[in-house]
All heavy atoms as an XYZ file, in Angstrom:
853
protein
N      -0.343    -28.440     42.045
C       0.848    -28.278     41.243
C       0.538    -28.359     39.752
O       1.017    -27.555     38.977
C       1.858    -29.352     41.666
C       3.205    -29.156     41.062
S       3.972    -27.710     41.802
C       5.598    -27.909     41.267
N      -0.283    -29.369     39.366
C      -0.647    -29.517     37.957
C      -1.441    -28.291     37.485
O      -1.296    -27.854     36.359
C      -1.464    -30.787     37.737
C      -0.652    -32.045     37.764
C      -1.525    -33.235     37.431
C      -0.712    -34.506     37.446
N      -1.530    -35.668     37.107
N      -2.274    -27.779     38.366
C      -3.087    -26.602     38.023
C      -2.187    -25.392     37.749
O      -2.421    -24.633     36.811
C      -4.058    -26.302     39.153
C      -5.034    -25.208     38.816
C      -6.105    -25.103     39.908
N      -7.057    -24.097     39.586
C      -6.974    -22.825     39.969
N      -5.961    -22.437     40.706
N      -7.895    -21.957     39.629
N      -1.174    -25.184     38.548
C      -0.245    -24.072     38.360
C       0.495    -24.191     37.036
O       0.707    -23.204     36.345
C       0.770    -24.016     39.520
C       0.147    -23.513     40.796
O      -0.919    -22.923     40.781
N       0.807    -23.769     41.907
N       0.903    -25.398     36.681
C       1.593    -25.611     35.410
C       0.674    -25.298     34.233
O       1.094    -24.706     33.246
C       2.119    -27.041     35.310
C       3.337    -27.302     36.166
C       3.862    -28.704     35.953
C       5.086    -28.941     36.809
N       5.616    -30.295     36.624
N      -0.610    -25.678     34.359
C      -1.580    -25.385     33.301
C      -1.771    -23.877     33.144
O      -1.790    -23.346     32.050
C      -2.928    -26.040     33.597
C      -3.087    -27.409     33.068
C      -4.527    -27.868     33.268
C      -4.724    -29.238     32.683
N      -6.080    -29.743     32.914
N      -1.918    -23.195     34.266
C      -2.115    -21.744     34.252
C      -0.901    -21.059     33.628
O      -1.038    -20.168     32.786
C      -2.392    -21.204     35.682
C      -2.322    -19.681     35.708
C      -3.739    -21.688     36.177
N       0.283    -21.478     34.016
C       1.507    -20.895     33.455
C       1.602    -21.199     31.966
O       1.923    -20.321     31.157
C       2.756    -21.401     34.225
C       2.771    -20.823     35.632
C       4.030    -21.035     33.473
C       3.829    -21.414     36.549
N       1.280    -22.421     31.566
C       1.327    -22.807     30.149
C       0.350    -22.007     29.311
O       0.692    -21.491     28.241
N      -0.876    -21.876     29.780
C      -1.894    -21.107     29.055
C      -1.502    -19.631     29.013
O      -1.645    -18.975     27.973
C      -3.288    -21.305     29.701
C      -4.298    -20.324     29.124
C      -3.767    -22.733     29.504
N      -0.987    -19.114     30.105
C      -0.557    -17.711     30.142
C       0.559    -17.452     29.145
O       0.541    -16.441     28.421
C      -0.092    -17.322     31.543
O      -1.140    -17.434     32.471
N       1.526    -18.353     29.072
C       2.623    -18.203     28.098
C       2.100    -18.253     26.669
O       2.516    -17.469     25.816
C       3.680    -19.288     28.316
S       4.655    -19.038     29.798
N       1.178    -19.173     26.410
C       0.592    -19.285     25.072
C      -0.127    -17.998     24.684
O       0.049    -17.476     23.578
C      -0.374    -20.474     25.008
C      -1.083    -20.583     23.698
C      -0.431    -21.062     22.572
C      -2.410    -20.200     23.581
C      -1.079    -21.152     21.361
C      -3.068    -20.284     22.376
C      -2.405    -20.763     21.250
N      -0.941    -17.473     25.578
C      -1.684    -16.229     25.309
C      -0.712    -15.074     25.091
O      -0.896    -14.265     24.171
C      -2.681    -15.934     26.455
C      -3.258    -14.537     26.327
C      -3.790    -16.974     26.474
N       0.321    -15.001     25.894
C       1.314    -13.938     25.746
C       2.006    -14.028     24.381
O       2.146    -13.021     23.681
C       2.340    -14.015     26.871
C       3.445    -12.964     26.843
C       2.850    -11.565     27.003
C       4.462    -13.231     27.925
N       2.423    -15.213     23.991
C       3.055    -15.393     22.680
C       2.092    -15.053     21.540
O       2.482    -14.451     20.540
C       3.575    -16.819     22.528
C       4.820    -17.162     23.336
C       5.132    -18.645     23.229
C       6.007    -16.338     22.877
N       0.857    -15.429     21.685
C      -0.150    -15.114     20.671
C      -0.323    -13.600     20.536
O      -0.348    -13.066     19.423
C      -1.476    -15.770     21.038
C      -2.615    -15.611     20.043
C      -2.261    -16.287     18.723
C      -3.896    -16.194     20.607
N      -0.413    -12.887     21.645
C      -0.554    -11.428     21.620
C       0.677    -10.756     21.010
O       0.550     -9.815     20.219
C      -0.806    -10.888     23.024
C      -2.189    -11.188     23.613
C      -2.254    -10.745     25.069
C      -3.270    -10.520     22.792
N       1.856    -11.235     21.357
C       3.084    -10.674     20.779
C       3.094    -10.897     19.270
O       3.439     -9.997     18.501
C       4.337    -11.298     21.452
C       5.596    -10.969     20.670
C       4.460    -10.809     22.885
N       2.693    -12.072     18.821
C       2.630    -12.356     17.383
C       1.649    -11.448     16.666
O       1.943    -10.916     15.597
N       0.499    -11.252     17.233
C      -0.512    -10.371     16.628
C       0.008     -8.937     16.560
O      -0.134     -8.265     15.536
C      -1.843    -10.452     17.406
C      -2.492    -11.819     17.174
C      -2.788     -9.326     16.986
C      -3.681    -12.101     18.070
N       0.617     -8.467     17.620
C       1.155     -7.099     17.633
C       2.269     -6.940     16.600
O       2.366     -5.928     15.919
C       1.670     -6.731     19.029
C       0.581     -6.550     20.054
S      -0.621     -5.287     19.592
C       0.405     -3.837     19.595
N       3.101     -7.961     16.455
C       4.190     -7.901     15.469
C       3.625     -7.758     14.056
O       4.065     -6.914     13.284
C       5.066     -9.152     15.561
C       6.136     -9.195     14.512
C       7.296     -8.446     14.659
C       5.991     -9.970     13.371
C       8.282     -8.469     13.699
C       6.972     -9.994     12.404
C       8.118     -9.243     12.571
O       9.086     -9.263     11.612
N       2.649     -8.559     13.722
C       2.055     -8.493     12.388
C       1.368     -7.154     12.173
O       1.466     -6.560     11.098
C       1.056     -9.658     12.181
C       0.237     -9.472     10.922
C       1.803    -10.985     12.144
N       0.689     -6.639     13.171
C      -0.051     -5.386     13.036
C       0.888     -4.186     12.907
O       0.649     -3.275     12.131
C      -0.985     -5.202     14.230
C      -1.839     -3.971     14.129
C      -2.898     -3.910     13.234
C      -1.587     -2.857     14.915
C      -3.679     -2.779     13.125
C      -2.365     -1.723     14.817
C      -3.409     -1.692     13.923
O      -4.170     -0.570     13.817
N       1.966     -4.176     13.662
C       2.861     -3.023     13.713
C       3.967     -3.111     12.664
O       4.495     -2.094     12.242
C       3.471     -2.882     15.134
C       4.511     -1.786     15.184
C       2.373     -2.626     16.150
N       4.320     -4.297     12.235
C       5.444     -4.478     11.314
C       5.236     -3.651     10.045
O       4.205     -3.760      9.393
C       5.594     -5.962     10.967
C       6.921     -6.291     10.410
N       7.168     -6.292      9.069
C       8.089     -6.609     11.010
C       8.423     -6.598      8.860
N       9.009     -6.808     10.020
N       6.196     -2.797      9.671
C       6.017     -1.872      8.553
C       5.862     -2.533      7.186
O       5.307     -1.948      6.283
C       7.278     -1.004      8.585
C       8.258     -1.746      9.406
C       7.484     -2.632     10.320
N       6.337     -3.757      7.008
C       6.213     -4.421      5.713
C       4.745     -4.591      5.336
O       4.359     -4.458      4.189
C       6.934     -5.792      5.737
C       6.633     -6.593      4.498
C       8.427     -5.585      5.907
N       3.912     -4.876      6.316
C       2.497     -5.125      6.058
C       1.634     -3.873      6.177
O       0.430     -3.961      6.068
C       1.970     -6.180      7.045
C       2.657     -7.495      6.864
O       3.045     -7.860      5.764
N       2.836     -8.213      7.947
N       2.246     -2.749      6.396
C       1.470     -1.551      6.689
C       0.787     -0.972      5.453
O      -0.365     -0.568      5.499
C       2.386     -0.513      7.326
C       1.643      0.669      7.820
C       2.521      1.528      8.667
N       1.778      2.692      9.085
C       2.314      3.704      9.692
N       3.593      3.701      9.980
N       1.593      4.728     10.036
N       1.495     -0.884      4.328
C       0.936     -0.284      3.110
C       0.904     -1.303      1.988
O       1.755     -2.186      1.919
C       1.806      0.900      2.663
C       1.843      2.039      3.649
C       2.932      2.221      4.489
C       0.788      2.939      3.733
C       2.983      3.255      5.393
C       0.823      3.980      4.631
C       1.919      4.139      5.457
O       1.954      5.167      6.351
N      -0.061     -1.114      1.090
C      -0.097     -1.962     -0.103
C      -0.704     -1.195     -1.266
O      -1.500     -0.269     -1.088
C      -0.835     -3.263      0.153
C      -2.324     -3.118      0.372
C      -2.972     -4.478      0.644
N      -4.327     -4.332      1.088
C      -5.381     -4.288      0.290
N      -5.234     -4.402     -1.015
N      -6.592     -4.130      0.784
N      -0.309     -1.610     -2.450
C      -0.757     -0.986     -3.699
C      -1.678     -1.946     -4.425
O      -1.415     -3.152     -4.470
C       0.465     -0.684     -4.580
C       0.182     -0.232     -6.011
C      -0.414      1.166     -6.032
C       1.458     -0.283     -6.826
N      -2.731     -1.404     -4.994
C      -3.646     -2.198     -5.811
C      -3.877     -1.451     -7.122
O      -4.318     -0.299     -7.123
C      -4.975     -2.375     -5.072
C      -6.021     -3.152     -5.834
C      -7.327     -3.231     -5.055
O      -7.300     -3.674     -3.893
O      -8.372     -2.813     -5.618
N      -3.553     -2.078     -8.246
C      -3.798     -1.491     -9.562
C      -5.210     -1.883     -9.979
O      -5.614     -3.039     -9.826
C      -2.760     -1.983    -10.599
C      -3.090     -1.456    -11.982
C      -1.363     -1.546    -10.178
N      -5.970     -0.902    -10.491
C      -7.376     -1.139    -10.821
C      -7.665     -0.780    -12.278
O      -6.963      0.039    -12.872
C      -8.292     -0.293     -9.916
O      -7.966      1.092    -10.084
C      -8.137     -0.680     -8.466
N      -8.690     -1.388    -12.819
C      -9.179     -1.051    -14.152
C     -10.030      0.208    -14.049
O     -10.832      0.362    -13.135
C     -10.092     -2.144    -14.685
C      -9.472     -3.271    -15.391
C      -8.761     -2.920    -16.615
N      -9.134     -3.803    -17.699
C      -8.743     -3.603    -18.914
N      -8.007     -2.570    -19.212
N      -9.081     -4.417    -19.860
N      -9.868      1.108    -15.011
C     -10.672      2.335    -15.063
C     -11.306      2.379    -16.440
O     -10.594      2.371    -17.450
C      -9.799      3.592    -14.842
C     -10.636      4.846    -14.980
C      -9.121      3.551    -13.491
N     -12.627      2.420    -16.464
C     -13.294      2.432    -17.755
C     -13.029      1.134    -18.504
O     -12.801      0.084    -17.917
N     -12.991      1.226    -19.805
C     -12.807      0.024    -20.603
C     -11.364     -0.348    -20.855
O     -11.023     -1.521    -20.976
N     -10.482      0.645    -20.939
C      -9.128      0.301    -21.363
C      -8.022      0.961    -20.542
O      -6.863      0.854    -20.902
C      -8.945      0.707    -22.828
O      -9.135      2.107    -22.968
N      -8.369      1.624    -19.463
C      -7.351      2.321    -18.683
C      -7.120      1.691    -17.325
O      -7.795      0.736    -16.938
N      -6.131      2.252    -16.624
C      -5.772      1.743    -15.304
C      -5.539      2.899    -14.346
O      -5.176      3.998    -14.749
C      -4.496      0.894    -15.377
C      -4.669     -0.356    -16.185
C      -4.454     -0.351    -17.556
C      -5.072     -1.540    -15.582
C      -4.628     -1.495    -18.313
C      -5.253     -2.690    -16.328
C      -5.029     -2.662    -17.690
O      -5.212     -3.796    -18.428
N      -5.729      2.617    -13.080
C      -5.430      3.545    -12.011
C      -4.859      2.748    -10.854
O      -4.524      1.575    -11.014
N      -4.761      3.376     -9.689
C      -4.256      2.637     -8.527
C      -4.874      3.154     -7.246
O      -5.399      4.263     -7.185
C      -2.724      2.681     -8.445
C      -2.127      4.062     -8.286
C      -1.988      4.649     -7.030
C      -1.688      4.780     -9.386
C      -1.434      5.905     -6.886
C      -1.131      6.038     -9.259
C      -1.005      6.590     -7.992
O      -0.464      7.838     -7.861
N      -4.814      2.291     -6.240
C      -5.260      2.625     -4.885
C      -4.139      2.228     -3.936
O      -3.455      1.233     -4.155
C      -6.521      1.842     -4.511
C      -7.723      2.173     -5.359
C      -8.901      1.303     -4.970
C     -10.102      1.622     -5.852
N     -11.258      0.756     -5.518
N      -3.984      3.004     -2.880
C      -3.006      2.683     -1.848
C      -3.746      2.571     -0.521
O      -4.559      3.432     -0.173
C      -1.879      3.733     -1.774
C      -1.079      3.702     -3.084
C      -0.981      3.491     -0.560
C       0.035      4.703     -3.179
N      -3.456      1.488      0.181
C      -4.082      1.209      1.462
C      -3.046      1.269      2.573
O      -1.902      0.860      2.379
C      -4.680     -0.203      1.482
C      -5.841     -0.393      0.545
C      -5.637     -0.702     -0.793
C      -7.152     -0.274      1.005
C      -6.704     -0.892     -1.652
C      -8.221     -0.461      0.147
C      -7.989     -0.768     -1.180
O      -9.050     -0.947     -2.028
N      -3.468      1.783      3.710
C      -2.689      1.666      4.941
C      -3.431      0.644      5.784
O      -4.526      0.909      6.265
C      -2.589      2.993      5.681
C      -1.774      2.890      6.939
C      -1.635      4.220      7.669
O      -2.417      5.154      7.386
O      -0.769      4.321      8.524
N      -2.830     -0.507      5.897
C      -3.491     -1.692      6.461
C      -4.751     -1.932      5.636
O      -4.646     -2.205      4.463
C      -3.731     -1.535      7.941
C      -2.428     -1.477      8.706
C      -2.606     -1.533     10.211
N      -1.330     -1.536     10.874
C      -0.674     -0.437     11.223
N      -1.189      0.746     10.996
N       0.490     -0.524     11.826
N      -5.925     -1.799      6.204
C      -7.157     -2.006      5.431
C      -7.854     -0.693      5.061
O      -8.892     -0.713      4.411
C      -8.124     -2.905      6.217
C      -7.594     -4.307      6.434
C      -7.202     -4.999      5.127
O      -7.958     -4.933      4.156
O      -6.113     -5.598      5.104
N      -7.264      0.427      5.463
C      -7.881      1.731      5.223
C      -7.374      2.309      3.903
O      -6.172      2.455      3.682
C      -7.540      2.684      6.373
C      -8.250      4.026      6.283
C      -7.976      4.851      7.521
N      -6.580      5.174      7.679
C      -6.059      6.391      7.453
N      -6.841      7.380      7.097
N      -4.771      6.600      7.612
N      -8.296      2.646      3.007
C      -7.964      3.252      1.724
C      -7.521      4.693      1.960
O      -8.250      5.485      2.533
C      -9.192      3.223      0.818
C      -9.037      3.776     -0.589
C      -8.002      2.985     -1.371
C     -10.375      3.745     -1.308
N      -6.271      5.018      1.535
C      -5.769      6.375      1.782
C      -5.576      7.170      0.493
O      -5.589      8.391      0.529
C      -4.475      6.372      2.615
C      -3.368      5.567      1.949
C      -4.735      5.863      4.013
C      -2.002      5.717      2.609
N      -5.383      6.500     -0.642
C      -5.212      7.208     -1.914
C      -5.963      6.456     -3.005
O      -5.797      5.244     -3.158
C      -3.729      7.327     -2.309
C      -2.955      8.165     -1.293
C      -3.584      7.917     -3.720
C      -1.458      8.211     -1.521
N      -6.770      7.188     -3.750
C      -7.426      6.648     -4.942
C      -6.984      7.521     -6.105
O      -7.211      8.727     -6.097
C      -8.966      6.687     -4.818
C      -9.615      6.192     -6.094
C      -9.434      5.889     -3.626
N      -6.324      6.929     -7.094
C      -5.824      7.689     -8.233
C      -6.282      6.997     -9.519
O      -5.569      6.181    -10.090
C      -4.293      7.775     -8.190
C      -3.709      8.721     -9.206
C      -4.109     10.154     -8.944
O      -3.874     10.690     -7.879
N      -4.722     10.779     -9.920
N      -7.491      7.349    -10.001
C      -7.992      6.703    -11.216
C      -7.414      7.315    -12.501
O      -7.555      6.725    -13.567
C      -9.496      6.919    -11.136
C      -9.648      8.168    -10.324
C      -8.491      8.195     -9.368
N      -6.763      8.466    -12.377
C      -6.240      9.163    -13.554
C      -4.769      9.509    -13.360
O      -4.269      9.539    -12.246
C      -7.042     10.444    -13.808
C      -8.525     10.205    -13.862
C      -9.354     10.690    -12.867
C      -9.082      9.472    -14.893
C     -10.709     10.460    -12.907
C     -10.444      9.236    -14.941
C     -11.260      9.728    -13.946
N      -4.105      9.801    -14.460
C      -2.698     10.186    -14.399
C      -2.612     11.544    -13.696
O      -3.231     12.509    -14.136
C      -2.081     10.274    -15.805
C      -2.214      8.948    -16.545
C      -0.617     10.692    -15.722
C      -1.780      9.007    -18.005
N      -1.835     11.627    -12.617
C      -1.713     12.912    -11.922
C      -0.937     13.925    -12.762
O      -0.140     13.548    -13.611
C      -0.953     12.563    -10.639
C      -0.361     11.227    -10.852
C      -1.094     10.569    -11.966
N      -1.165     15.193    -12.541
C      -0.539     16.364    -13.162
C      -0.806     16.498    -14.659
O      -0.276     17.398    -15.289
C       0.996     16.497    -12.892
C       1.279     16.446    -11.432
C       1.822     15.515    -13.659
N      -1.615     15.643    -15.238
C      -1.950     15.735    -16.659
C      -3.363     16.304    -16.744
O      -4.265     15.835    -16.053
C      -1.879     14.354    -17.338
C      -2.351     14.416    -18.770
C      -0.461     13.809    -17.262
N      -3.544     17.312    -17.582
C      -4.869     17.923    -17.685
C      -5.858     16.926    -18.278
O      -5.511     16.074    -19.088
C      -4.810     19.190    -18.533
O      -4.379     18.884    -19.835
N      -7.079     17.047    -17.841
C      -8.108     16.103    -18.283
C      -8.083     14.865    -17.415
O      -7.207     14.684    -16.579
N      -9.050     14.030    -17.624
C      -9.151     12.801    -16.835
C      -8.722     11.622    -17.703
O      -9.552     10.914    -18.261
C     -10.574     12.612    -16.319
C     -10.974     13.664    -15.315
C     -12.373     13.421    -14.785
C     -12.724     14.430    -13.720
N     -14.044     14.207    -13.151
N      -7.412     11.441    -17.799
C      -6.874     10.348    -18.612
C      -6.308      9.265    -17.699
O      -5.454      9.538    -16.858
C      -5.777     10.855    -19.537
C      -6.354     11.689    -20.684
C      -5.300     11.977    -21.690
N      -4.667     13.244    -21.301
C      -3.599     13.745    -21.875
N      -2.997     13.084    -22.840
N      -3.101     14.890    -21.485
N      -6.788      8.059    -17.906
C      -6.276      6.927    -17.132
C      -4.918      6.510    -17.691
O      -4.556      6.863    -18.819
C      -7.259      5.763    -17.211
N      -4.179      5.763    -16.893
C      -2.921      5.205    -17.381
C      -3.239      4.237    -18.522
O      -4.214      3.493    -18.457
C      -2.197      4.448    -16.261
C      -1.659      5.340    -15.175
C      -2.389      5.579    -14.029
C      -0.411      5.929    -15.297
C      -1.898      6.393    -13.022
C       0.095      6.744    -14.295
C      -0.656      6.979    -13.155
N      -2.401      4.228    -19.554
C      -2.650      3.384    -20.715
C      -2.339      1.919    -20.463
O      -2.866      1.043    -21.134
C      -1.860      3.889    -21.925
C      -2.337      5.236    -22.412
C      -1.545      5.716    -23.613
O      -0.763      4.975    -24.199
N      -1.754      6.959    -23.988
N      -1.442      1.647    -19.510
C      -1.088      0.249    -19.237
C      -1.065     -0.001    -17.729
O      -0.873      0.914    -16.931
C       0.279     -0.091    -19.830
O       1.304      0.545    -19.097
N      -1.233     -1.254    -17.392
C      -1.153     -1.656    -15.990
C       0.247     -1.374    -15.449
O       0.409     -0.963    -14.303
C      -1.484     -3.138    -15.863
C      -1.473     -3.642    -14.440
C      -1.844     -5.111    -14.322
O      -2.214     -5.736    -15.322
O      -1.750     -5.626    -13.188
N       1.270     -1.564    -16.285
C       2.647     -1.333    -15.865
C       2.888      0.128    -15.503
O       3.592      0.426    -14.528
C       3.638     -1.765    -16.958
C       3.665     -3.244    -17.230
C       2.522     -3.728    -18.134
O       1.768     -2.925    -18.696
N       2.368     -5.025    -18.257
N       2.326      1.053    -16.295
C       2.474      2.483    -15.995
C       1.826      2.829    -14.656
O       2.409      3.543    -13.837
C       1.863      3.345    -17.104
C       2.697      3.376    -18.372
O       3.846      2.880    -18.345
O       2.200      3.902    -19.386
N       0.609      2.313    -14.444
C      -0.097      2.585    -13.182
C       0.679      1.992    -12.011
O       0.832      2.638    -10.969
C      -1.507      2.007    -13.233
N       1.197      0.783    -12.177
C       1.958      0.137    -11.104
C       3.260      0.897    -10.817
O       3.645      1.090     -9.670
C       2.256     -1.313    -11.470
C       2.918     -2.092    -10.349
C       2.987     -3.580    -10.626
N       1.726     -4.187    -10.989
C       0.749     -4.492    -10.150
N       0.893     -4.227     -8.872
N      -0.368     -5.050    -10.576
N       3.928      1.356    -11.860
C       5.189      2.083    -11.706
C       4.990      3.365    -10.887
O       5.709      3.613     -9.915
C       5.766      2.398    -13.077
S       7.307      3.299    -13.024
N       4.018      4.173    -11.268
C       3.765      5.424    -10.554
C       3.173      5.140     -9.178
O       3.522      5.791     -8.193
C       2.857      6.363    -11.379
C       3.567      6.760    -12.675
C       2.463      7.595    -10.574
C       4.902      7.473    -12.482
N       2.303      4.139     -9.089
C       1.757      3.754     -7.785
C       2.854      3.334     -6.817
O       2.833      3.709     -5.647
N       3.826      2.576     -7.300
C       4.949      2.168     -6.448
C       5.807      3.361     -6.034
O       6.302      3.412     -4.906
C       5.815      1.117     -7.141
C       5.221     -0.268     -7.026
O       4.618     -0.627     -6.022
N       5.389     -1.056     -8.079
N       5.968      4.321     -6.934
C       6.720      5.533     -6.604
C       6.017      6.292     -5.471
O       6.644      6.709     -4.493
C       6.868      6.418     -7.839
C       7.608      7.733     -7.664
C       9.041      7.492     -7.197
C       7.607      8.515     -8.980
N       4.706      6.460     -5.597
C       3.921      7.127     -4.553
C       3.989      6.320     -3.255
O       4.191      6.876     -2.173
C       2.459      7.323     -5.003
C       1.587      7.811     -3.847
C       2.384      8.287     -6.174
N       3.858      5.013     -3.362
C       3.896      4.139     -2.195
C       5.217      4.276     -1.431
O       5.223      4.394     -0.204
C       3.687      2.691     -2.633
C       3.626      1.628     -1.553
C       2.451      1.864     -0.622
C       3.531      0.257     -2.184
N       6.329      4.292     -2.156
C       7.635      4.440     -1.507
C       7.758      5.798     -0.813
O       8.325      5.890      0.268
C       8.761      4.254     -2.518
C       8.899      2.832     -3.008
C       9.030      1.818     -1.877
O       9.833      2.053     -0.956
O       8.316      0.804     -1.909
N       7.207      6.834     -1.428
C       7.251      8.163     -0.809
C       6.383      8.217      0.443
O       6.753      8.838      1.442
C       6.817      9.222     -1.817
C       7.842      9.420     -2.920
C       7.372     10.417     -3.940
N       8.371     10.598     -4.986
C       8.192     11.370     -6.050
N       7.056     12.041     -6.222
N       9.151     11.469     -6.957
N       5.222      7.582      0.385
C       4.334      7.535      1.553
C       5.031      6.790      2.691
O       5.043      7.250      3.833
C       2.985      6.856      1.205
C       2.191      6.519      2.458
C       2.167      7.751      0.282
N       5.636      5.647      2.382
C       6.345      4.866      3.404
C       7.469      5.676      4.047
O       7.719      5.560      5.243
C       6.943      3.602      2.790
C       5.950      2.512      2.498
C       6.685      1.321      1.887
C       5.762      0.193      1.553
N       6.499     -0.936      0.926
N       8.152      6.485      3.235
C       9.272      7.285      3.736
C       8.811      8.542      4.467
O       9.612      9.233      5.091
C      10.192      7.669      2.580
N       7.518      8.860      4.368
C       6.997     10.067      5.004
C       7.286     11.316      4.199
O       7.202     12.423      4.714
N       7.631     11.148      2.915
C       7.944     12.274      2.041
C       6.689     12.811      1.366
O       5.633     12.173      1.376
C       8.928     11.833      0.937
C      10.266     11.404      1.498
O      10.617     11.838      2.606
O      10.962     10.625      0.813
N       6.836     13.980      0.748
C       5.768     14.521     -0.101
C       5.593     13.540     -1.252
O       6.552     13.190     -1.932
C       6.163     15.904     -0.612
C       5.209     16.488     -1.634
C       3.790     16.634     -1.123
O       3.603     17.079      0.025
O       2.861     16.280     -1.880
N       4.369     13.111     -1.484
C       4.165     12.057     -2.470
C       3.538     12.527     -3.778
O       3.183     11.724     -4.632
C       3.347     10.893     -1.885
C       2.019     11.307     -1.298
C       0.897     11.429     -2.090
C       1.917     11.563      0.054
C      -0.319     11.795     -1.551
C       0.704     11.931      0.613
C      -0.417     12.043     -0.191
N       3.429     13.848     -3.953
C       2.877     14.382     -5.200
C       3.777     13.984     -6.381
O       4.990     13.927     -6.266
C       2.758     15.893     -5.131
N       3.149     13.725     -7.512
C       3.861     13.313     -8.722
C       3.996     14.523     -9.646
O       3.066     15.312     -9.799
C       3.077     12.189     -9.434
C       3.037     10.937     -8.558
C       3.652     11.867    -10.798
C       4.380     10.318     -8.292
N       5.154     14.640    -10.277
C       5.402     15.732    -11.226
C       5.489     15.154    -12.642
O       5.604     13.939    -12.821
C       6.718     16.438    -10.883
O       7.809     15.564    -11.112
N       5.466     16.040    -13.627
C       5.641     15.576    -15.010
C       7.019     14.955    -15.201
O       7.176     14.013    -15.970
C       5.410     16.715    -15.997
C       3.941     17.048    -16.163
C       3.681     17.877    -17.388
C       2.177     18.076    -17.524
N       1.820     18.742    -18.757
N       8.017     15.467    -14.482
C       9.355     14.857    -14.540
C       9.314     13.411    -14.056
O       9.976     12.544    -14.628
C      10.356     15.657    -13.709
C      10.785     16.950    -14.387
O      10.628     17.064    -15.619
O      11.279     17.850    -13.667
N       8.543     13.155    -12.996
C       8.403     11.783    -12.507
C       7.801     10.886    -13.586
O       8.253      9.759    -13.788
C       7.515     11.727    -11.257
C       8.144     12.370    -10.037
O       9.383     12.316     -9.900
O       7.383     12.924     -9.219
N       6.784     11.399    -14.270
C       6.153     10.620    -15.337
C       7.143     10.350    -16.465
O       7.267      9.222    -16.953
C       4.918     11.350    -15.889
C       3.749     11.572    -14.932
C       2.663     12.394    -15.604
C       3.198     10.247    -14.424
N       7.870     11.411    -16.875
C       8.844     11.264    -17.959
C       9.967     10.319    -17.575
O      10.350      9.446    -18.376
C       9.420     12.641    -18.339
C       8.372     13.552    -18.962
O       7.353     13.048    -19.491
O       8.588     14.785    -18.909
N      10.504     10.454    -16.361
C      11.589      9.596    -15.913
C      11.177      8.132    -15.790
O      11.997      7.237    -15.900
C      12.150     10.071    -14.569
C      12.859     11.403    -14.703
O      13.315     11.797    -15.782
N      12.956     12.130    -13.599
N       9.881      7.903    -15.565
C       9.370      6.540    -15.449
C       8.918      5.969    -16.798
O       8.535      4.819    -16.877
C       8.198      6.510    -14.476
O       8.606      6.935    -13.199
N       8.959      6.810    -17.830
C       8.562      6.336    -19.157
C       7.065      6.179    -19.338
O       6.615      5.444    -20.231
N       6.288      6.876    -18.510
C       4.821      6.782    -18.598
C       4.344      7.567    -19.814
O       4.712      8.724    -20.010
C       4.164      7.305    -17.314
C       2.656      7.371    -17.453
C       4.564      6.445    -16.130
N       3.520      6.923    -20.615
C       2.946      7.573    -21.796
C       1.693      8.336    -21.371
O       0.814      7.798    -20.728
C       2.566      6.518    -22.865
C       1.915      7.180    -24.061
C       3.786      5.733    -23.270
N       1.674      9.621    -21.709
C       0.498     10.447    -21.416
C       0.289     11.367    -22.549
O      -0.482     11.994    -22.934
C       0.628     11.187    -20.083
C       1.811     12.123    -19.959
C       1.673     13.451    -20.262
C       3.059     11.660    -19.551
C       2.756     14.319    -20.148
C       4.126     12.509    -19.422
C       3.987     13.838    -19.722
O       5.048     14.696    -19.595
């Protein structure tokens, strides 16, 4: 009888542990993340990860000719968050000059 209770207890614990792990892995809040990075000496860019897999690296301002980094961390974070929200929604995530202007990004 004691052995059966132990087996049932351990089985319940393992089941709860597996459900917890699956919840954390599948839960959409933890699925994507943004990381703002330094580019060169004075610029910024961003990276977007899906879980631990790097899916977007953007060291320069998109749609602007030349390879110009964002001038401030805030600009990179603002556009990175815009892209991140579009990726989460499953939308086209390309950035336009209107997006840059509407966000107040200096380029």
